[in-house]
Legacy VTK file of the C-alpha trace (Angstrom):
# vtk DataFile Version 3.0
C-alpha trace
ASCII
DATASET POLYDATA
POINTS 118 float
-10.783 -10.225 -15.014
-7.834 -9.241 -12.850
-7.073 -11.545 -9.952
-4.967 -10.412 -6.991
-3.413 -12.507 -4.257
-1.635 -10.866 -1.322
0.996 -12.410 0.900
3.624 -11.368 3.413
1.554 -10.151 6.323
2.255 -11.209 9.890
3.376 -10.113 13.319
6.169 -7.607 13.740
7.498 -5.481 16.568
7.509 -1.679 16.403
10.463 -0.507 14.407
10.520 -3.686 12.375
9.976 -4.281 8.677
7.666 -6.315 6.484
7.333 -6.820 2.765
3.892 -7.380 1.307
3.527 -8.935 -2.101
0.574 -8.955 -4.483
0.642 -11.454 -7.317
-1.404 -10.285 -10.283
-3.005 -12.355 -13.022
-5.315 -11.326 -15.848
-3.609 -7.973 -16.268
-0.180 -6.358 -16.337
1.011 -4.385 -13.319
2.506 -1.705 -15.551
-0.825 -1.257 -17.342
-2.824 -0.448 -14.195
-2.856 1.831 -11.212
-1.776 -0.591 -8.508
-2.435 0.300 -4.906
-2.250 -0.901 -1.343
-5.061 -0.045 1.056
-5.487 -0.971 4.693
-8.484 -1.377 6.942
-8.401 -1.483 10.720
-11.404 -2.525 12.835
-13.872 0.337 13.154
-12.082 2.465 10.576
-12.739 3.023 6.888
-10.458 1.481 4.325
-7.681 3.944 3.509
-5.184 4.297 0.718
-1.619 3.601 1.806
0.224 3.968 -1.505
-0.307 3.618 -5.217
1.834 3.436 -8.313
0.676 4.530 -11.750
1.555 2.153 -14.606
4.782 1.195 -12.869
5.985 4.771 -12.663
4.937 7.614 -10.376
3.963 6.643 -6.853
1.952 8.353 -4.141
1.882 7.802 -0.390
-0.334 8.836 2.465
1.504 11.300 4.697
1.810 8.974 7.681
3.882 6.429 5.744
6.053 8.713 3.626
9.723 7.924 4.080
8.948 4.534 5.636
6.969 2.632 3.007
7.883 1.999 -0.599
5.641 0.637 -3.365
7.095 -0.954 -6.466
6.194 -3.283 -9.300
8.055 -6.201 -10.839
7.015 -6.695 -14.444
8.806 -10.062 -14.700
6.834 -11.667 -11.903
3.849 -9.341 -12.360
3.779 -8.475 -8.694
3.300 -5.362 -6.621
5.423 -4.969 -3.516
4.978 -2.838 -0.455
8.126 -2.533 1.642
7.264 -1.285 5.103
10.001 -0.088 7.436
10.018 1.442 10.928
6.554 0.104 11.541
4.622 1.822 14.295
2.457 0.302 16.986
-1.040 0.717 15.578
-4.264 -1.236 15.484
-3.935 -4.441 13.469
-5.023 -3.876 9.905
-5.754 -5.924 6.849
-3.806 -4.740 3.829
-5.516 -5.068 0.475
-4.064 -4.963 -3.008
-6.080 -3.027 -5.565
-5.925 -2.658 -9.331
-7.734 -0.272 -11.628
-7.252 1.162 -15.077
-7.800 4.750 -14.011
-8.870 6.867 -11.032
-12.325 7.401 -12.511
-13.179 3.860 -13.462
-15.802 1.900 -11.576
-13.897 -1.304 -12.215
-11.763 -1.908 -9.169
-10.220 -5.257 -8.419
-9.360 -6.360 -4.890
-7.398 -9.131 -3.306
-8.509 -11.026 -0.227
-6.183 -9.102 2.086
-3.306 -9.940 4.383
-3.198 -9.104 8.092
-0.441 -6.936 9.566
-0.086 -6.694 13.316
2.490 -4.457 14.962
2.772 -5.351 18.625
4.988 -4.377 21.521
LINES 1 119
118 0 1 2 3 4 5 6 7 8 9 10 11 12 13 14 15 16 17 18 19 20 21 22 23 24 25 26 27 28 29 30 31 32 33 34 35 36 37 38 39 40 41 42 43 44 45 46 47 48 49 50 51 52 53 54 55 56 57 58 59 60 61 62 63 64 65 66 67 68 69 70 71 72 73 74 75 76 77 78 79 80 81 82 83 84 85 86 87 88 89 90 91 92 93 94 95 96 97 98 99 100 101 102 103 104 105 106 107 108 109 110 111 112 113 114 115 116 117
């Protein structure tokens, strides 16, 4: 059973930066597809970025060039560095782990709130 705990959310002004961290136990970050999703009120949960077994990463178009996902195998964490944040609806960012894109076994953290305010 993979257990995920997110941290690093908070309040930030437009143009600012935040780093989200997801601490993983029960599985290795470089042995899973690790992802960050976000969910704003009234909107479906959406994929922000993922990284495949610590290698290739993918980003949704709206965050390309501003967000960066990475893994640290020594601390078994997944990081999401967010720069030039835009004023958007507050969202809860969730860490996700799965063995493959077709598996039904998805693991989720409890989420961390990110609010960009002006």
